[in-house]
N, C-alpha and C positions, 0 to 999 in steps of 0.2 A: 470662399478662398480666404485666410486671413492675411490680410498687408501689414505684418508686422516687421520691426527691424530685428538682424538677428540676435538673438538669446543670450548671446556670450557679452555681448556689449549692452544689454538690459540690466544684465547683471552686475557688471562691472560699472556702471554707472549708480545703482539702484546701492549698491555695497559704501561704494565712495561719499555718496551721496550722505548716507545714513550715519556714516563715522565722521564723515569731513574730511577726512583722509585719505592720499591714495596708497600713501604705507598699509595701513590697516586693514584698506583691501584687499588691497593686494596677499595679505597675511589670512586674509578670511578666506581667500578665493583660491589659497594655494597656487597664486600668479607671481610673478613679478611686478616692481611698479610700473616699469617702462611697460608690463603688456598690460595692466589694468589702463594705463593713460590711452595705450593704441585704441584700445576698445572704447574708450570716452569720446575721444578723436573721432571717430569713426561713424559715432553717433552724433554725434553734433556737426560732423558734414553732411547727414543724412538729413539731418533735420532743417539746416541752412541756420542755426543759430546758437550760440555758448551755452553750454549748462553751468559751468561753473567759472566761477575767479578768482583765477589762483594765487594765496596770498602765502607767503613763507611759511610752513608748519600747517596751514590748514587748506581747503578748499570750499570756497563758498557757493552758494549754489545762487545763479542768475535766476531770474523772475518765472523763466518757463521750466528751470529745473525745480524751484520749489511748488510749484504746480505739480510737476510729475510726478513726483519723488511718494507722496501720500497713495494716488492711485497704484503704483508701482510696489511698493512695499508690500500695502493691503492683499494684491494678487500673488506676492511670494507667500506672505502670509499662508492664503489660501492651499495654494501647491504646497506647504511645506506638513499643512497639516493633513491634507488629503493622504499624501503617504506618510505621516506618523501614524496616522487611523489603520490604514494598511498592515502596517508594521505593526502594529499592536492588536489588529485582529487575527494576524498570520501569526506573532508570536502563542497566542493565545489558544490555537485550534488545530488538532492535529487530524487529520484526513489519512485513515487508513481504509485501505480498498484491496478485498482479495475476494475468493471465490466463494460459491455460496457454500460449498462444503466445508470447506474450512471455516468460516462463520458460522456457520449452523453447528458444527458438529465440536467446536475446538473454543473457537476465537472470544466469541459472545459468552461461553462462560467462565472468560477468566478474566477480559478486559476489565471489569472490576474492579480486580484488584492492583491495576495498572493505575484505573481514576480515583483509589483510594490512595495511592503513593503519591501521585501529583493531582491533589485537589486545584492546582492554580489553571492547571489544563483542561481543555475541553475534548471532549476524544469525539471525532464521529468517525464511524464505518459504513463503508457504500461497497455493495457486494456486486458481482456480472465477474460473465467467463471470458469476457471481449477485452480485448488487449487495450491497456489505458496507457497514456503518454506523461508521463509523471513529470516533464517539465512544463506541461500546461497550464499546472496552477488546481487540475483538479481534485488531484490528490498525492501528499507527502511522500508518503510510503507505502509499497504494496507485496503483498505476501502472495505468489503464484508456484503452480506446480509445474515442472517442466524439466529443463536437463542445464539451465543457468547458464547461457551460452546467449544473456540479453546483452547485446554492445550498448557501450558506453555506463552500464546500473553496476555500482557495488551490490554485489552478493552475499547473502550470507546463509548455509546450508542449514535446517533446521532438523528435516527426518526424511528420513529417504519414505517414497510413496510406493508401501508394497501392498501385492490387493491378496486376500485367501475368501472363501464364500460363507455366507453367513447367511444365515435363516432363525428362524424365531424358533425355539425349544418346540413348539408343538409339529413343523413344519419337519423338523430332523426326526420327530419322534413318529411321524405319520409314515415319514420315506423310511424308516427302519421299520413299523411293522410291516409293510407289502412287503419288502426284500428279505424280512424272517431274522435279519442279522444288521452289525453294525455299516451305515455307510462308509463307501471306499468310494477314492477321488474317479476311479473308471464307472461309477455310477452315474458323475453327476451330467454328464451328457442328458440320462434319463428322466431328469428333476425338471419342475419349473424354474425355467432363468430367465432371472429380470434382468432387461436389456440384454439377448441375447445377440447382438450382434455388437456389441463394446469388444472394439478388438484387442481388449485385457484377454475376456475370455479364452481367443484362441490361444493367447501367450500362456495363461496358466495353465491349458488342456497340454500344450506343448511341454512348458518346463516341469507337469507332471507325469509325464509318460501317458498320457490319457488319449485315443485315437477319439475325433470329434470331425464327422467330415463336415462340408459346407451345408446341410441340409441343417445341423443344429444350428447354425450361427443364423441361420435363415426363416428358421421356422417362425409361426405366430407365438407372442408372446409380450408383456409389457415393457414397453419401453420408455423410459425415463432420461432427460436432457442432464443430470447428475446426481454425483452420488448421493448429495443429502438426500436428495427423493429416492434413490433406490434403496436405502435405509431403512429408510420409514417403511415403504412398501415392503422388503425384509420380515420385518417387526410384525406389522398386517399379517403377516401368514398367507402372503403372494407368490412367496417362492424364495428362491438365494440370488443373493447378491453379490458381487465382487466389491468388498471393503476394505478397507485400509485400517489394521490393527488398532491404532494408536486413537486413531478419531472415533473409534466408538466402543473404547475400552469401557467406558460408563456403563451403555446399555448392556454389554458384555456381565461387565459385573453384578447388573441386576437381574439378569438372564431376559431382558426383553430380545436381546439375538444372543445366539449360539456359535461359537467356530468350529463344526467337525472335522476339519485336519488346521489346528493353529501352527503345526509346523512344514505347510505345503504351502509355500506364500511366493509370489511371482513378482519381479521388479529386475526390471533394464536402467538403470543409471535415473530416472524418473526422481523426483525431490522437492520435496515445498520447499521455497526460500523467502527471506526477507529481501526486498530489493529497494534501493531508491540510488537518484543521481549521485554520483563518484563527489560532484562538486557539492552536494547538502549533508554527506556524513558529520559533519562537526556541527551544522544547524542544533541547537540546543533540544528542542523536542525531538527530532530525529534521534540524535542521540541518545536522552532519555527512555525513549521507547525501545531502543536498540538492547539496553546494558537492562532492561526489563523483560525482554521477550525470549531473547538467548536464554537464561537460567531458566526459566520458568518452564520453555521447551525441553531444556535436558532434564529438567525435573519428571514431567510428565514421563518421558523415556524412559527414566528410570524407573519408575513406578511401572510401569510398563515392563520391561527387563526381569522385575525382583516381584511379578505378582502375580504367580501359577492361578490364583482363580480368574482372573483376567484372561491367562492364554490359553489356561485348557481347559474352559468354562463346559465343555461335550463330555470331560472325564467324568463328570458327577453323576451323568445321565446313563 
């Protein structure tokens, strides 16, 4: 246990001793001259000896004060340097936390453009689906899927998280060969579904008027823990995955994935959001990332909306 005098008293003494003036010390510390005098007097009473010889316009140190000043000034310099180092590091490093899916399908592909525009700022991206406390210092901002109802956080809606079945072109072609016709939504319960127990499958069936009993959702099949893995499994020909069109538009455009029913998507208020503590909205690095991300996301949405080749890839088959 440290046996230290009150820090306010030590600060008042160090400032007064360094400037040799109680008025100057008060201005530096944002205190009144009387408050500085009170703090110094309390320290002298604690030590049982005077620290200053009061002279008109000057506070001259006693031998005891002269011995204490160098060590205390050095200690305050070290404290100041420690906090300055933290501020410098905090201002030069932006940490973004997001889901595995968003990182792998969109952010990792576009983050370089932000870095090129802000060469003075290092960017670190972490991924995970667990809840992150943005006030703990582990991350500056988050991009998360949900309903945007996080208390105490400022949030910006990026895009609606819709879902539609996707599969490799070969998988769809094989399904249609067996059927002898084009695939229809009502055929989906009989196909190989990736993560069939996902609640979004049940939502998609209901929204598209497809009868699917509990056996479909409980039957054996590939079960993966995030959309990023499900999309790659679909590209590998393992079946149909429920995927978000915006996040997979590049793979659809290059025909690694196909969308058999591009106009039949499901969404129930679920969206991706940029979030951060309200009190940090004007922190320069947070502001710079926000001002980059929102237009960048809108550009991606515009490309998706205006690209029939991406939305209607199945029409060419």
